[in-house]
N, C-alpha and C positions, 0 to 999 in steps of 0.2 A: 207451740201446741198445734197450730194450723199445719205446719210442715209434717208433724207426726201423723195427724189425721189424714192428710193427703197420701202419705206413704201407706198407711194401713188400708185406706179405702181403695187406693190404686192396686195394691197387691191382691186384695180380696176380689176386686172386679176382674182383674186379669185371670184369676183362678176361675171365676164364673164363666168367662168367655171360652175356656178350654172345654170342648165337647167331652162329655163323660156319660156314665150310665143314666144320670138324671135327665140329661138333654135328650137322649135317644128315647127314653121312656115317655117324656112329654110329647115329643114329635110323633111317636106312634099313636098315642092316645088321641092327639089332636086331629091327625089325618084319618084315623080309622073310626073314631067314635065321636069326635066333635070337640068344641071348645069347653063345654061344661065338664066332661070327664077329665080333660087335660087340666082344667083349673083345679079340680080336686086332687089330681096327682101333684100339681104344683104346691098346693096347700100342705099335703103330706110331706113333701120334700122340705118345705119351709119349716114345718114343725120339727123335723129331724135336725135340721141345721140349728134351729133355735135351741134345742136341747143341748147339742154339742157346744154351742157358743156359751150358754149359761153355765154349763159344767166347767168349761175352760176358764171362764171369767172368775168363777168361784175357786179356782185352783184344785178342783176335784178330779181333773183328768191328768194322770201322771204321764209325762212324755217318755215312755219307755217302750221302744219298738219290740222288745223281747218279753214284755210282761204277758202273763197268761191271758189276761182279759183282751189285750190288743191282738194277740195271736188268734184268739177265738173269733174276734170280729173279722180278722182277715180271712180265715177259712170260711166263715159264714158268708162273707161278702163274695168270695170266689164262687161258692156254691150257688148263691143267688144270681150272680151274673151269668154263670153257665146255664142255669135253669131258664132265665129270662131270654138269653140268646137262642137257646133251643126252641123255646116257645114262639119267639118271633119267626124263626125259620119254619117251624112246623105249621104255624097258622097263616103263613104268608099267602095272600091272595084269597083268603076265606071271606074277608069283609068286602062288601060291595058299597062303594061310595055314591052318595047322592047329594051333591053339593046344595041342592035346593031345599032339602029337608033335613040334612044332617044337623043334629043338635037342637032341632025345634021341639022334639018330643022329649019329655022329661024321662031321665033314665030311672030304672027301678032302684029302690033303695039299696038292694044287694049289690048292684053294679056300681052305684055311687060309693058305697063302703069299700068295694074292691079297689076302685081307683085311688081312694084316699090311702088305703093300706099299702097299695103298690108303691105310691110315692113315699110313704113313711119308711117302708122297708128299704127302698132304694137309697134313701138318705142315711138311714141308720147303719146299713150294712156296707157302706162305702168307707173303708178304712182311711182313705185320703182325707175325708172330711174331718174325722177325729184328729188325725195327725196335723192337719193344717191349722185348725183352731187351737189345739194344744200348743203348737209351736208359736203361733202369733201371740197368744196371751201369756206364754212363758216369757217372751221378750218384754211385753208390757209390764209384767210383774217385776222383772229384773230391773226395769228402769223406773220403778216406783211410780208408775202412772196412777194418778188419783182414781179412786173407785168410780166417782161420778163420770170421769172422762171415759173410763172403760165401759161404763154403762151406755154412754153415748155411742161408742164404737159398736157395741153389741146391738143396739137398736138399729143403727145404720145398716149393719151387715144382715140382720134378719129381714129388714125392709128391702134391701137390695136383692137378696136371694129370691124372696117372694115376688118382687116386682119383675125381675128378669125372667123368672120361670113363667109367670103369667103372660109376659110379652111374647115369649117363644111360643107358648100354646096358642095365644090369640092369632099370631101371624101364621103359624102352621095350619090353623084351622080355618083360614080364610077361604070362602067358597071358590074364588078364582084360582087359588093355589091348589085346592083339592081337585078342581076340574083339570088343571094342568098335569098334576101328578097322579090322578086317579088310575090311569091305565098302567102306571109304573109302580104302584104301591107295593105289588108283590116283590119287586126288585129292591125297593127301598127297605121293606121289612127284612128281607134276607140280608141286605148289607148291614143294617143296624144290628141284626142278630149276630152276624159274623164278628162285628166290632165288639159287641158285648162279650162274646166268647173269648176273643183275644184279650180283652181287659181282665176277664176272670183267670185265664191261663197266665197272664202276667203276674197276678197276685200269687198264684200257685208257685210260679217260678221264684218269686221273692222269698217264699217260705222254704223252698227246697235249697235256695242259695241266698241266705239273709244279706249277703254282701251287695245284692242287687237292689235292696230296699231304697238306697239313696237315689237310684235312677228311676224308680217306678213312678 
């Protein structure tokens, strides 16, 4: 059981280390708006992952890359990534950073809700999240892993996602780091926007040529 847990936890953590839409969204919020909004984005992402994990654990997510629901998630995810990428590029340089005061003033409730929803949308509209958890729990179901042990895996993965995202936001929102990258934020936002657009175009490419899905 310990060996299986280490394999599951290791695979999940390696997936977390791979920079994706969630990572760039947290990074941008942390550097442009502070640790508080970045934490709310992280919470939204954590909730989205928790939903996918619970659905996969209950066997309610069919692992079918050509199912209508999965295709719809892919197209919605591509549109979201393209939109966010264009927003990052369009708004690059508009935010003025002040490391001494950033994050000390409470954000308006509308801004807080926006950060939470942005994280939730990023997590829900990333088809790789759905496919990863569906694949993982399909293997666990096939090996007749006890429900209690699957619940332990689910709790671990939810905690790992939230903990990692909060750590990324905390480190990226550090005043010293903000001072160091403040003048280059415009370029950082543009680069992140370009990478998000590339990720979105990658999803579009897999839909135009489903044979690419295995490499996406």
